[in-house]
N, C-alpha and C positions, 0 to 999 in steps of 0.2 A: 501622656499629659505634662504639660510644662509646671512645675513645682513653684509655687507662689509661695515666698518668705512671708512670714508673719511679720507685720509691723508693730514694733514695741514702742508704746506711746509714754512720753515721760510724763510722769504724774505731776499734775499743777501744783505750785508752792501756795500754801495758804496766804491770805491777805495778811498785811501788815497793819496792825494797830497799836497806838502809843499807850502808855499808861495814863496819860491825860484824858484820851478819849475814853478809856475803860471806865475811869472816874467819873466821867460826864454821864455815862450810862446809869453807873451805879448810883448817882445822885439822885435819880428820877424815881427810884424804886421807894416807896411810901415807908415811912419808919415803922408802920404796923406789919409790913410783910418782913419779918424777921426772917423767916426761911428763905424767901427769896434772896434777900440781903446776904445771908451766909452762903447759900449754894453758889451764886456767881462770883461771890469773893473767893470761895474756896476754889473754884475752878480756875480763876486767874492766879491766884497766889501759889498753886500747886501744879497745874498744867495736868491735873486729873482729866480723864475723859468723863463725859456726861453719864455714861453708864457705868462707869466705877464709882462717881460720886452718889448716884442713885442706890447703889448697892450697899451703901456704907450702913452699917448697924452700929448701934450705940457701944456694944461688945467690942467694936473693932477699933474704938478710941482709947488710946493710951495718954490720959493727961497729967502725966507726971510734970510739976513745975520745971521749966527749962529744959524739957525733954519731952515735949508732945508730939506724939505720931499717930498715924492711921494705919492700920493694915487693911490694904486694897486687895480686891480681888479683880485682877486684869484679864487682858484677852488671852484665851487658851487656858482659863481657870488658874493661872498663875497670880500666886500672892506675893506682893511687895509692901515694904514698908516705907511710907511717905512721911519725912520730917515736916513738921508744922512749924516753920522758922520765921512766920510772920507775926509777930505778938498782937497787933490789932485784929489778925485773924483769930488768933487764940482766945483773946478777950472776947470777940463776937461769939463764938463758938461756946464759951463757957456761959455767957449771958443768956444764949439761945437754950441751952439745956436747963439753965434754971429757971426760964420764963415758961418753959413747955413742961418741965417737971418729968421728961423723957428719962427712964433709967433703963430701957433696953427696946429691941425692936429697932426699925427703920430709923434713921437719923432724919431723912426728908420724906415727910409723909403727906398723903393727900387726905382731903376731910370731904369726902364725898358720900352722901347718905350716913354719915355720922361714922364712917370707917376710916381707919387710919392706916391704911396700907402704904407701900412705896409709891412715891410720886411717879408719874408716867413721863416717859421720855417726850411724848408729843406736848403734854402740856409745859413742859419746861421750855421746850421749844417756842410754843405759842407766847407764853409770857417774855421771854429774852426778845424775841422779835416786836412786842408790844413795846417794851422799854426802848427798844433801840431806836424806834421811830419816833417816840416820844422825845428821845434826845437829838434826834435828826442825825443820828450816826449809821452808817453800815457797818454791821457787824455779826458774822455769825458765832455760833458758841463755841465752834472749834477754833476760830480765829485766838480765843483767849488762850489755849493751849499754845498756838504759834507763839503769840506775844510774850508769854512766859518763858519759852525757851530762848526766845530771841534776847530777852533781858537777861538770862543767865549767861549766854554766851557773850554778850557784850560787856558783863562784868567779869570776865575771865574764869568763867566755870569751865571745867574741861568737859569736853563732849562724852566722855565714858560717864561721868557722873550725870549730865543731863539724860543720857540713855537709860541709866538706871532710874532717875527720878520719873521719867515719862514712861518706863515700863516698856521700851523698844527691845525686841530680841536682837534686832540688827543695826548696827550704828549707822548703815546707809540710810534706814528710816530716819534716825534722828537728824542727819544732814539735811533733810527736806525741811526742817523745822526751824533752822539756825540761819540767820542771814546777819553777819557780823557786820556793824558800821564800819563807815571810812575811818572814823575816829579812833575806832578800838584798835582796826588794823594798823594805822599808823602808830599809835602808842606802842603796840606790841613790836613793831618793825624797828623802832628808835630804842627800845629797850635791848632788843637783840643785838644792834648795832654798838651802842656802849658797850654791852658786855663783851662783844668780840673785839673791838678795839682796845679794851682795856688788856686782853690778853696778850698784845703786841706791843705794849708800852714798857 
């Protein structure tokens, strides 16, 4: 029999979406829906996977002023610490906890039959799709993770730091999420050229 080599398909890159587009989607979320506002803002500003965000418990939060972190349970039951470096997100989180009065248990809860269990992925997916449709923008939840990684690399954050933040075991996986802009690439090359030429003066 003739041996047939397995065809290896390149994993498709996620769609790119700008911060302005994400803001337009977030803007259509009602102010009364504080849980949804916090959840989707958290996904965008930290690059967390949806499952990671939904598994966060109040006990996983460390809200020491100017050193706010979340202890996240990632793929393969690997835990990592994610810095909450966006102060608007931190303020939103503090207000949410004050408003809900949550002291322990799941951070993002469902309210069906008066039970407060963890919010389900399917429910989150449906809500995000409805908000995107209302805003007139095509964007999957996973695109928020990609947008976060793209912003980081375009602001000079190292790939290794991005890998740790996203919880990737392999750096090659991180490369799928990072699309450096032409302007960033040009600025980096100019900086290298200036440094290189100074060495010969």
